[in-house]
C-alpha positions in Angstrom: 0.1 0.3 0.2 1.6 3.4 -0.7 2.2 5.6 2.1 0.5 9.3 2.0 3.3 12.2 1.3 2.4 15.2 2.6 4.9 17.0 0.3 3.9 15.3 -2.9 -0.1 16.4 -2.3 1.3 20.0 -1.9 3.5 20.0 -4.7 0.4 18.5 -6.6 -2.1 21.5 -5.1 0.7 24.7 -5.7 0.8 23.1 -9.6 -2.9 23.0 -9.8 -3.3 26.1 -8.3 -0.5 28.1 -10.7 -2.5 26.4 -14.0 -5.9 27.7 -12.9 -4.2 31.3 -12.1 -2.5 30.8 -15.6 -6.1 29.9 -17.6 -7.4 32.7 -15.3 -5.2 35.3 -16.4 -5.7 34.2 -20.1 -9.5 34.0 -20.3 -9.2 37.8 -18.7 -7.2 38.9 -21.5 -8.5 37.9 -23.8 -12.2 38.5 -22.9 -10.6 42.0 -22.5 -9.1 42.4 -26.0 -12.6 40.8 -27.7 -14.5 43.6 -25.7 -12.2 46.3 -26.8 -12.5 45.0 -30.6 -16.0 44.5 -30.6 -16.3 48.2 -28.8 -14.4 49.7 -31.3 -16.5 48.1 -34.1 -19.4 49.6 -32.7 -18.1 52.9 -32.3 -17.4 53.0 -36.0 -21.0 52.4 -36.9 -23.0 54.3 -33.7 -20.7 57.2 -33.1 -22.4 60.0 -31.4 -22.4 62.3 -34.5 -22.0 60.2 -37.4 -24.6 57.4 -37.9 -22.7 55.5 -41.2 -23.7 51.4 -41.5 -21.7 51.0 -45.1 -17.7 51.0 -43.3 -15.1 53.2 -44.6 -16.6 54.2 -48.0 -20.3 55.4 -47.7 -21.6 57.1 -51.2 -22.5 60.2 -49.7 -21.4 62.3 -47.0 -24.1 64.9 -45.5 -24.1 66.9 -42.8 -27.5 67.2 -40.5 -28.2 70.0 -38.3 -30.8 69.9 -36.6 -32.3 72.6 -33.7 -34.4 69.7 -32.2 -35.0 70.1 -28.4 -38.1 67.9 -27.7 -39.7 68.8 -31.1 -41.6 65.7 -31.5 -41.9 66.7 -35.6 -38.2 67.6 -35.2 -37.3 63.7 -33.7 -39.5 61.9 -36.4 -37.4 64.3 -38.9 -34.2 62.7 -37.8 -35.3 59.2 -37.9 -36.2 59.6 -41.2 -32.8 61.2 -42.2 -31.2 58.5 -40.6 -33.3 55.9 -42.5 -33.0 57.4 -46.1 -28.9 57.5 -45.0 -29.3 53.6 -45.0 -31.1 53.2 -48.3 -29.0 55.9 -50.3 -25.6 54.9 -48.5 -25.1 58.4 -47.2 -22.9 58.9 -43.7 -25.4 61.1 -41.7 -23.3 63.4 -39.3 -25.4 64.4 -37.1 -24.7 68.7 -35.4 -27.9 68.8 -32.2 -28.7 72.8 -31.4 -30.8 72.6 -28.5 -31.4 75.9 -28.2 -34.1 77.2 -30.7 -32.9 80.4 -31.0 -29.1 79.9 -31.0 -28.3 80.7 -34.9 -25.1 81.2 -33.8 -24.2 77.7 -33.7 -26.5 76.7 -36.5 -24.3 78.9 -38.4 -21.3 78.0 -37.0 -22.1 74.1 -37.8 -23.1 75.2 -41.5 -19.2 77.0 -41.9 -17.8 73.2 -40.3 -19.8 71.3 -43.1 -18.7 73.2 -45.9 -14.9 73.4 -44.6 -15.2 69.7 -44.6 -16.2 69.9 -48.5 -19.6 67.3 -47.8 -22.0 66.5 -50.5 -25.0 68.2 -48.9 -26.3 69.6 -45.9 -29.7 69.3 -44.3 -30.5 72.3 -42.1 -33.9 73.4 -40.2 -32.2 77.0 -39.0 -34.2 79.9 -38.7 -34.0 83.9 -39.9 -30.8 85.8 -40.0 -28.9 87.2 -41.9 -25.4 85.5 -40.8 -27.6 82.0 -41.5 -28.5 83.3 -44.9 -25.0 83.8 -45.5 -23.3 81.1 -44.0 -25.8 78.9 -46.5 -25.3 81.0 -49.8 -21.7 80.7 -49.0 -21.6 76.7 -48.9 -23.7 76.8 -52.2 -21.2 79.0 -54.0 -18.6 75.8 -52.9 -20.8 73.3 -54.7 -22.6 71.9 -51.7 -26.0 71.2 -52.1 -28.8 71.9 -49.5 -32.2 71.3 -47.7 -33.9 73.2 -45.8 -36.6 72.4 -43.3 -37.7 75.9 -42.6 -39.0 78.2 -44.6 -36.5 81.3 -45.3 -35.4 83.8 -47.8 -32.3 82.1 -49.2 -32.8 82.0 -52.8 -30.2 79.7 -54.8 -30.1 76.9 -57.0 -28.5 74.3 -55.0 -31.4 74.7 -51.9 -34.3 72.7 -52.1 -37.0 73.1 -49.5 -38.9 69.7 -48.1 -41.5 70.0 -45.6 -45.0 71.7 -44.8 -46.8 74.0 -46.8 -47.5 76.2 -44.2 -50.9 78.1 -46.3 -52.6 75.1 -46.8 -51.5 73.3 -43.4 -53.4 76.9 -42.1 -56.4 76.0 -44.3 -56.7 72.8 -43.3 -55.9 73.9 -39.4 -59.2 76.2 -39.6 -61.0 73.8 -41.2 -60.7 71.5 -38.3 -61.3 73.8 -35.2 -64.7 75.1 -37.3 -65.6 71.3 -36.7 -64.2 70.9 -33.3 -67.0 73.0 -30.9 -70.4 71.7 -30.2 -71.3 75.3 -29.9 -72.9 77.5 -32.3 -70.9 79.6 -35.0 -68.5 81.3 -34.6 -66.6 79.2 -32.4 -64.0 81.1 -30.1 -60.7 80.2 -31.0 -57.1 81.5 -29.5 -53.9 80.0 -30.7 -50.7 79.4 -29.4 -47.6 79.8 -31.7 -44.0 78.1 -30.9 -42.2 81.3 -31.4 -43.0 84.6 -32.5 -39.9 85.1 -34.6 -36.2 84.2 -35.0 -35.4 86.8 -37.9 -33.5 90.1 -37.4 -35.3 91.2 -40.8 -38.5 92.2 -39.9 -39.6 92.5 -43.6 -39.6 88.9 -44.1 -42.7 86.5 -44.0 -42.2 83.6 -41.4 -43.7 79.9 -41.5 -46.5 81.3 -38.8 -47.4 84.7 -40.6 -48.1 82.1 -43.8 -49.8 80.0 -41.4 -51.8 82.4 -39.9 -52.4 83.6 -44.0 -53.8 80.1 -44.6 -56.3 80.3 -41.7 -57.0 83.7 -42.0 -58.4 83.2 -45.6 -61.2 80.3 -44.2 -62.1 82.5 -41.5 -62.8 85.3 -43.9 -64.4 83.3 -46.3 -66.8 80.9 -43.9 -67.0 83.0 -41.4 -66.8 80.0 -38.2 -64.3 81.1 -36.6 -63.6 84.4 -34.0 -59.9 84.5 -33.4 -59.8 86.3 -29.9 -56.3 85.9 -29.1 -53.2 84.6 -30.5 -50.1 84.1 -27.7 -46.6 83.4 -28.6 -44.2 81.1 -26.7 -41.1 82.6 -26.9 -39.1 80.7 -23.9 -39.2 77.4 -21.9 -40.1 79.7 -19.0 -43.2 80.5 -20.0 -44.8 77.0 -21.8 -48.0 76.3 -23.3 -49.1 75.0 -20.0 -48.8 78.8 -18.6 -50.4 80.3 -22.2 -53.0 78.0 -21.6 -54.2 78.9 -18.3 -53.3 82.7 -19.2 -55.9 81.8 -22.1 -58.6 80.3 -19.7 -58.2 83.2 -17.2 -58.3 85.9 -19.2 -61.1 84.9 -22.1 -63.6 82.0 -20.2 -65.6 82.2 -23.6 -62.6 80.2 -25.9 -63.8 77.4 -27.2 -61.0 76.0 -29.3 -57.3 76.5 -28.8 -55.1 75.7 -31.4 -51.2 74.6 -30.8 -48.6 74.3 -33.8 -46.3 71.2 -32.1 -47.1 68.2 -30.4 -45.7 69.1 -26.6 -48.0 72.7 -26.9 -50.9 70.2 -27.7 -50.2 67.8 -24.7 -49.9 70.3 -22.7 -52.7 72.3 -23.2 -55.2 69.3 -22.9 -53.2 68.3 -19.4 -54.6 72.1 -18.6 -58.0 71.5 -19.4 -58.1 68.2 -17.3 -56.7 70.2 -14.0 -59.2 73.1 -15.2 -61.9 70.3 -15.0 -62.9 71.9 -18.7 -63.3 69.1 -20.6 -66.4 68.9 -22.7 -66.1 72.6 -22.7 -63.1 74.1 -24.3 -61.2 71.4 -26.6 -57.7 71.4 -28.7 -57.3 71.2 -31.9 -53.0 70.2 -32.1 -50.4 69.5 -34.3 -48.1 65.7 -34.3 -49.0 62.8 -33.1 -48.0 60.7 -29.9 -49.2 58.2 -27.4 -50.4 60.9 -25.1 -52.2 63.0 -27.9 -53.9 59.7 -28.8 -55.1 59.2 -25.3 -56.2 62.7 -25.2 -58.1 62.5 -28.9 -59.7 58.9 -27.3 -60.9 61.2 -24.0 -62.2 64.0 -26.4 -60.2 66.6 -24.9 -58.4 67.0 -28.2 -60.4 67.2 -31.1 -58.1 66.1 -33.8 -54.5 67.1 -34.8 -52.4 67.9 -38.3 -49.7 65.1 -38.3 -46.8 67.3 -40.8 -45.2 63.7 -41.1 -41.7 64.7 -40.4 -40.2 61.1 -40.8 -41.5 61.6 -44.6 -39.6 64.8 -44.9 -36.5 63.5 -43.3 -36.6 60.7 -45.7 -36.9 63.0 -48.8 -34.5 65.5 -47.6 -31.9 62.4 -48.1 -33.6 61.4 -51.5 -33.2 65.1 -52.9 -29.5 65.3 -51.8 -28.5 61.8 -53.1 -30.5 63.1 -56.6 -29.1 66.6 -56.5 -25.4 65.4 -56.0 -26.0 62.4 -59.1 -26.4 65.5 -61.1 -30.6 64.8 -61.3 -33.2 67.2 -61.6 -34.6 67.6 -58.3 -37.4 70.8 -57.2 -36.7 73.5 -55.5 -39.9 73.1 -53.2 -41.1 69.4 -52.0 -44.4 69.8 -50.2 -44.8 66.8 -48.0 -48.3 67.3 -46.8 -50.0 67.2 -43.6 -52.7 64.1 -42.1 -55.3 64.9 -40.3 -56.5 62.5 -37.6 -59.4 62.4 -35.5 -61.3 60.0 -33.2 -62.3 58.8 -36.4 -59.9 57.3 -37.8 -57.2 57.4 -34.8 -56.8 54.0 -34.8 
């Protein structure tokens, strides 16, 4: 019978311990290497500012300068741009501007895109002489440009893709005239997103065009009495505060009209808060899950959806066609859809 040897057993344990330690070290090193490798690949594909799933050689390089904030339309617009980038093999460099009135940052991104010699720029800047100058300089450099807001820039390399705001105003007025069960004319209050971001007081803004379309219907049909128009000039005085002001100063108001999804939901919340469901209704813009809920409850009568996703997708399509020297229209209208309780599903 073999005799038990403490020394031999100790040597075996030391050998086993060293082997396990070596295997653990190799496993850790291998795992770290693989993690770094895949992390690098992910960063290449999903960089925080560039969306490119086509490796090192995309067909086009477009710069998206988006004054998005938390506006549902521009978030959908961005999604449309990114998806179209996949279809048209375009790397999309995304530059976000969070302050709606920060035109200096918008202008800076346009200049950077110009110096980078991108193939195209998609931008939704507002109204200023420096913005127009930056757009024209980029166009003079041979860059094709799509704007998402109506402006005064006139250049053969520039296209507008988005809402026909006169037609939008007409559709809004017709929807508003149907919103209240009270006898005509219905008393209307309007909340616009901002008064103007322009330093050129002679220029017609999108709000002006929208209100002109509404006025054409109000004058011809005599079904709406516009009692006030308010502007959300800052986030400090939002649509909720403006709605409370309207209800306090104009207790005879029947309909409140809002021009984006955030304001539409905010106005609806105040109607609920003040126990005025059935007395005052909201006609709004944009379609979110929250707004769908309010439509089903009768708090929001209906909304106009500007189809931000379609506008973003079409913007890339227009740029790709322009770079390829195919004819592209300078004005692409993305029609607004109307949703009420009848067709919300």
